[in-house]
C-alpha positions in Angstrom: 0.0 0.0 0.0 1.3 3.4 -1.0 1.5 6.3 1.4 0.4 9.9 0.7 1.7 12.6 2.9 -0.3 15.8 2.4 0.9 19.1 3.8 -2.2 21.3 4.4 -0.9 24.5 6.0 -4.2 26.0 7.0 -4.1 28.1 10.2 -6.9 30.6 10.0 -9.2 31.0 13.0 -6.6 30.0 15.6 -2.9 29.3 16.1 -1.6 31.6 13.4 1.9 30.4 12.7 1.0 26.7 12.7 1.0 26.7 8.9 4.7 27.0 9.0 4.8 23.8 11.0 3.2 21.8 8.3 5.5 23.3 5.7 8.6 22.7 7.9 7.8 19.1 8.6 7.0 18.4 4.9 10.4 19.9 4.0 12.1 17.7 6.6 10.4 14.6 5.4 11.4 15.4 1.8 15.0 15.7 3.0 14.8 12.4 4.9 13.5 10.6 1.8 16.3 12.1 -0.3 18.9 11.1 2.3 17.5 7.6 2.3 17.7 7.3 -1.5 21.4 8.3 -1.4 22.3 5.7 1.2 24.3 2.8 -0.3 24.3 0.5 2.7 21.4 -1.6 3.8 18.9 0.3 5.9 15.5 -0.2 7.3 14.2 2.7 5.2 14.4 0.4 2.1 11.0 -1.1 3.1 9.2 2.1 2.2 11.5 3.4 -0.5 9.4 4.4 -3.5 6.2 4.0 -1.6 5.8 7.6 -0.2 4.8 10.7 -2.1 4.3 14.2 -0.7 1.8 16.7 -1.9 1.7 20.2 -0.6 -1.2 22.7 -0.7 -0.6 26.5 -0.7 -3.1 29.2 0.3 -2.0 32.0 -2.0 -5.3 33.2 -3.4 -8.7 34.1 -2.1 -10.1 31.1 -3.9 -7.7 28.8 -2.0 -8.9 30.2 1.3 -12.6 30.1 0.4 -12.5 26.5 -0.8 -10.1 25.1 1.8 -12.6 22.7 3.3 -13.8 21.4 -0.1 -10.3 21.0 -1.5 -9.2 19.1 1.7 -12.1 16.7 1.5 -11.5 16.1 -2.2 -7.8 15.3 -1.5 -8.6 12.9 1.3 -11.4 11.2 -0.7 -8.9 10.5 -3.5 -6.4 8.9 -1.1 -9.0 6.8 0.5 -10.4 5.7 -2.9 -6.9 4.6 -3.9 -6.7 2.7 -0.5 -3.5 4.5 0.4 -2.2 5.2 3.9 -2.5 8.9 4.6 -0.3 11.2 6.8 -2.0 14.6 7.1 0.3 17.5 8.1 -2.1 20.2 9.2 -1.6 23.7 10.3 -3.9 24.3 13.3 -6.2 21.6 14.5 -9.1 23.0 12.5 -7.3 21.9 9.4 -8.0 18.3 10.3 -11.8 18.7 10.3 -12.3 17.8 6.6 -10.3 14.6 7.2 -12.5 13.6 10.1 -15.6 14.5 8.1 -14.5 12.3 5.2 -13.9 9.4 7.6 -17.5 9.7 8.7 -18.5 8.7 5.2 -17.5 5.1 5.9 -18.9 2.7 8.5 -16.8 1.2 11.2 -14.3 4.0 11.7 -13.1 5.4 15.0 -10.8 8.3 15.8 -8.2 8.3 18.5 -7.5 12.0 19.3 -4.5 13.0 21.3 -5.0 16.6 22.4 -4.5 18.8 25.5 -7.9 20.4 24.8 -11.4 19.2 24.3 -12.2 21.1 21.1 -15.9 21.6 21.8 -15.5 24.8 23.8 -18.6 26.9 24.2 -17.6 29.0 27.2 -18.5 32.6 27.8 -15.4 34.1 26.3 -15.1 31.6 23.4 -16.4 32.5 20.0 -19.3 30.5 18.7 -18.0 30.9 15.1 -15.8 28.1 13.7 -12.4 28.0 15.3 -9.6 25.6 16.2 -11.1 25.4 19.7 -14.7 24.4 18.8 -14.4 22.8 15.4 -15.9 19.5 16.5 -19.2 21.4 17.0 -19.1 22.5 13.4 -18.8 19.2 11.6 -20.9 19.1 8.5 -22.1 15.6 9.2 -21.8 13.0 12.0 -18.2 12.1 12.8 -17.0 8.6 13.8 -16.8 7.9 17.5 -13.9 9.8 19.1 -11.7 8.4 21.8 -10.0 11.4 23.4 -6.7 11.0 25.0 -4.6 13.4 27.1 -6.8 16.4 27.9 -5.9 18.6 30.8 -9.2 20.5 31.1 -10.3 21.3 34.7 -13.4 23.2 33.8 -15.9 21.5 31.5 -18.4 19.2 33.2 -18.3 15.6 32.2 -22.0 15.5 31.2 -21.3 18.2 28.6 -18.7 15.9 26.9 -20.4 12.5 26.6 -22.4 13.7 23.6 -19.2 14.5 21.7 -16.7 11.8 22.8 -17.2 8.0 23.0 -14.4 7.7 25.6 -12.2 10.2 27.4 -8.9 9.3 29.0 -7.5 12.4 30.7 -3.8 13.2 31.2 -4.3 12.9 35.0 -5.7 9.4 34.6 -2.7 8.4 32.4 -0.2 9.9 35.0 -1.8 8.0 37.8 -2.4 4.7 36.0 -0.7 4.3 32.7 -1.3 0.6 32.3 -5.0 1.0 33.1 -5.3 3.9 30.6 -3.7 1.9 27.8 -6.1 -1.0 28.5 -9.0 1.4 28.3 -7.7 2.7 25.0 -7.3 -0.8 23.5 -10.8 -1.7 24.7 -12.4 1.5 23.3 -11.0 0.8 19.8 -11.3 -2.9 19.7 -14.6 -2.9 17.6 -13.4 -0.4 15.0 -12.7 -1.7 11.5 -10.6 1.5 10.7 -8.7 3.7 13.1 -7.6 7.3 12.5 -4.9 8.7 14.8 -5.2 12.4 15.3 -2.3 14.1 17.1 -2.5 17.7 18.2 1.0 18.5 19.3 0.0 20.3 22.4 -0.9 16.9 24.0 2.9 16.7 24.6 4.4 18.3 27.7 6.3 21.5 26.8 9.4 20.1 28.3 9.5 17.6 25.5 7.8 19.7 22.8 8.1 23.4 23.2 6.8 24.3 19.7 3.1 24.8 20.5 1.0 27.9 21.1 -0.6 27.0 24.3 0.4 23.9 26.4 -1.3 23.4 29.7 0.8 21.9 32.5 1.2 18.1 33.0 1.3 17.1 29.4 2.1 13.6 28.2 5.6 12.4 27.5 6.6 11.0 24.1 7.3 7.7 25.8 3.7 7.2 27.0 2.3 8.3 23.6 4.5 5.8 21.9 3.3 3.0 24.3 -0.3 3.9 23.4 0.4 4.0 19.7 2.1 0.6 19.9 -0.8 -0.8 21.8 -3.4 0.1 19.1 -1.3 -0.1 16.0 -2.4 -2.6 13.4 -3.3 -2.8 9.7 -6.6 -1.2 10.7 -4.9 2.2 11.1 -5.9 4.2 8.0 -3.8 7.2 8.7 -2.5 9.8 11.0 -3.0 13.6 11.3 -0.5 15.9 13.0 -1.3 19.6 13.7 -0.5 22.6 15.9 3.3 22.4 15.4 4.7 26.0 15.8 8.3 26.0 14.6 8.8 29.6 15.7 8.6 28.3 19.3 10.9 25.4 18.8 14.3 25.0 20.5 17.2 23.7 18.4 14.7 21.7 16.3 13.8 19.6 19.3 10.1 19.4 18.4 10.8 18.9 14.7 13.1 16.0 15.4 10.5 14.4 17.5 7.9 14.6 14.8 10.3 13.4 12.1 11.3 10.4 14.2 7.6 9.6 14.9 6.6 9.8 11.3 9.4 7.5 10.2 8.5 5.1 13.0 4.9 5.0 11.6 6.3 4.3 8.1 8.4 1.4 9.4 5.4 0.1 11.3 3.4 0.2 8.1 6.0 -1.4 5.8 8.3 -3.7 7.8 7.2 -7.3 7.9 
């Protein structure tokens, strides 16, 4: 199965500057693929050589901005119709909405969403218009069940959330009982025929990943996220989205290197036998 990596640097309505993250990560992946091609000695990257292609969107005209949602869904639909694996490099988290909407077109899908925030905010000082903080409320059609992992919210009542999320595993639960949290994640996704993994980078603690706009305290470590991904990874995984990477806030490319490593890990999981 081929892999399409789509860089979709949309960052209107929240987290301005995240578009540069999608572009920066796409450039780093192109460099990684070029380096792999130049390598003469045996390497693990041989398993996905020639299987990965990168497509980049640009928002240079008014038409590009006006049609961002339509264009995104068309691109995702094409990848799914070709039965390819998809890695979606979004700008802000809102840029992932068309992917989730397109997933809702098929039966049996579920979304595992790693995020510091529960993006259904309707608080007094939050806009009711579409934004990166409430985009799940603006889905054009029913979304697949969402298993939310890693939130640090201390405000929203639980009864307000059950209508939007099938399962919620908070950062505090993970910190207090990682093994139990992983078991809950595996159980919550067991019945799905297709899994989509959605990673908002602010789920990571700022000590490990400084390149985000707003990271509440007590974020997840890369190690626990890797354990969780390992626990649910299988051929059922249809793709991964990565968003909210803010390279202007990075330190010595610490965050970029983490995302680059994680993306290659996913490619190896996909192609090594």
